[in-house]
C-alpha positions as CSV (number, residue, x, y, z in Angstrom):
1,M,3.7,-7.4,17.2
2,S,3.0,-4.6,14.9
3,R,3.7,-5.6,10.7
4,N,4.7,-4.0,7.8
5,W,2.5,-4.8,4.4
6,V,2.5,-3.5,1.3
7,A,-0.4,-3.1,-0.6
8,V,-1.1,-2.5,-4.2
9,A,-3.6,0.4,-6.1
10,S,-3.0,3.0,-9.3
11,A,-2.0,6.2,-8.1
12,E,-5.2,7.7,-9.0
13,H,-6.6,5.0,-6.5
14,V,-4.2,6.0,-3.5
15,R,-5.0,9.8,-3.8
16,I,-8.8,9.0,-3.1
17,G,-8.2,7.0,0.0
18,R,-5.7,9.4,1.6
19,A,-7.7,11.8,0.8
20,A,-10.7,10.1,3.0
21,G,-8.7,8.4,5.6
22,F,-9.3,4.5,4.3
23,M,-7.0,1.5,2.2
24,Q,-9.2,-1.2,0.1
25,V,-7.9,-3.6,-1.4
26,C,-8.4,-6.4,-4.5
27,H,-10.8,-4.6,-6.0
28,G,-12.3,-4.8,-2.2
29,K,-12.4,-7.8,-1.0
30,A,-12.9,-8.3,2.9
31,G,-10.5,-11.5,3.3
32,P,-7.5,-9.4,3.5
33,L,-8.0,-6.6,5.5
34,R,-9.1,-8.7,8.1
35,R,-5.4,-9.5,8.0
36,I,-4.2,-6.2,9.1
37,K,-4.5,-5.2,12.8
38,P,-4.2,-1.7,13.8
39,G,-0.8,-0.5,14.4
40,D,0.2,-2.2,11.5
41,C,2.6,-0.2,8.4
42,V,1.4,0.0,4.8
43,A,2.9,1.5,2.2
44,Y,1.4,1.5,-1.4
45,Y,2.6,0.7,-4.4
46,S,1.3,1.6,-7.7
47,P,2.3,0.3,-11.2
48,T,0.2,3.0,-13.0
49,V,-1.4,6.2,-12.7
50,E,-5.1,5.2,-13.3
51,F,-7.2,1.8,-12.3
52,G,-6.3,-0.2,-15.8
53,G,-4.2,2.9,-17.6
54,K,-1.4,1.6,-19.8
55,N,0.8,5.2,-18.2
56,K,3.5,3.2,-15.9
57,F,4.0,4.8,-12.3
58,Q,6.1,2.3,-10.6
59,A,6.7,3.3,-7.4
60,F,5.6,3.4,-3.7
61,T,2.3,6.6,-3.7
62,A,1.0,6.6,0.5
63,I,2.2,5.7,3.9
64,G,0.4,4.7,6.7
65,I,-0.4,4.0,10.3
66,I,-3.7,1.4,10.6
67,V,-5.7,2.5,12.9
68,H,-8.6,1.0,15.2
69,G,-11.5,-1.2,14.3
70,E,-12.4,-3.4,11.8
71,P,-12.8,-3.2,8.3
72,Y,-16.0,-1.9,7.7
73,Q,-18.7,-2.0,3.9
74,V,-19.3,1.1,2.4
75,E,-21.8,1.6,-1.1
76,L,-20.5,3.5,-3.9
77,G,-23.5,2.4,-6.4
78,G,-24.5,-0.5,-9.0
79,G,-23.7,-2.9,-7.0
80,F,-21.0,-2.1,-5.9
81,Q,-20.0,-2.4,-1.4
82,P,-15.9,-3.0,-0.7
83,Y,-14.2,-3.2,2.1
84,R,-12.3,-0.6,4.0
85,R,-9.8,0.5,6.5
86,D,-8.8,3.2,7.9
87,V,-5.6,4.5,8.0
88,C,-3.5,7.4,9.1
89,W,-1.5,8.6,6.7
90,L,1.8,10.5,7.0
91,P,3.7,12.9,5.0
92,A,4.9,11.9,2.4
93,E,6.5,12.6,-1.5
94,A,5.9,9.0,-4.0
95,A,9.0,7.3,-4.4
96,P,10.2,5.5,-7.7
97,I,10.5,1.7,-6.7
98,R,14.3,1.1,-9.6
99,P,16.1,2.4,-7.1
100,I,16.0,1.2,-3.7
101,L,15.4,-2.1,-5.4
102,G,18.7,-3.3,-4.5
103,R,18.2,-2.3,-0.9
104,M,14.9,-4.7,0.0
105,E,14.8,-7.4,0.5
106,F,12.4,-8.5,-0.9
107,S,13.7,-7.9,-4.1
108,A,17.4,-7.8,-4.0
109,E,19.0,-9.6,-6.7
110,K,15.5,-10.8,-7.8
111,Q,14.6,-10.6,-11.5
112,N,11.1,-10.8,-10.9
113,W,10.7,-8.7,-8.1
114,S,6.8,-8.2,-9.6
115,Y,6.1,-11.6,-9.1
116,Q,4.4,-10.6,-5.8
117,F,2.5,-7.1,-6.4
118,R,0.5,-9.9,-8.0
119,F,-1.8,-10.8,-4.9
120,G,-2.2,-7.1,-4.0
121,I,-1.2,-7.0,-0.5
122,F,2.1,-8.8,1.2
123,L,3.9,-8.7,4.1
124,I,7.4,-7.5,4.5
125,S,10.1,-6.5,6.4
126,D,10.6,-3.4,8.9
127,H,14.2,-3.3,7.3
128,D,12.0,-2.6,3.6
129,M,9.5,-0.2,5.5
130,N,11.9,1.6,6.5
131,V,13.9,1.7,3.3
132,I,10.1,2.4,1.6
133,A,9.5,6.0,3.9
134,A,12.9,7.4,4.1
135,A,12.5,6.7,-0.2
136,M,9.3,8.7,0.6
137,G,10.5,11.4,3.2
138,A,7.9,10.1,5.8
139,D,9.2,10.3,9.1
140,F,8.8,6.7,10.4
141,A,11.4,4.5,11.4
142,R,10.7,0.9,12.7
C-alpha cells in the first residue's frame, strides 16, 4: 500500500530537484528517504523562497510519485554527500497553504499547524494529499 508524505525545503531547492527528477530531505540524510517506497506520493512544502532566507513563501511547490530504486548518494563537493530519491514530478502550480489549512486533517483546528514541518518530512492521509493536489491543479487522486 502506498503512502503520502509532505517534505519540507525552500522553493529554490525544490526547483532544483524538480528540474533533475529527485528529492532530498533533512539536509541529505538517508534515514528519512529509506522510509519512502516506490509508489508513494510526496508533496513539497516550501516555508521560504531560499534556504535560510527570511522571505516567507508558505506554499506547496511540487507533487510527485517516487519511482523505482533506493536512496542513493551523490557528491556535491566540499565533503557534502547527500542522499536522494528519484521522483516523477507531476505538472502542478505552487499553492499557498493558508487557504487549505482548514480542509486538511493534519492541520484542521490546530493553532500550531506548522509544528510537524520541523521534522522535515511526515506522513499524511489520502484525503490531505488529494486536497493538496487539487489546490496545485495536479492531475492526481488517491
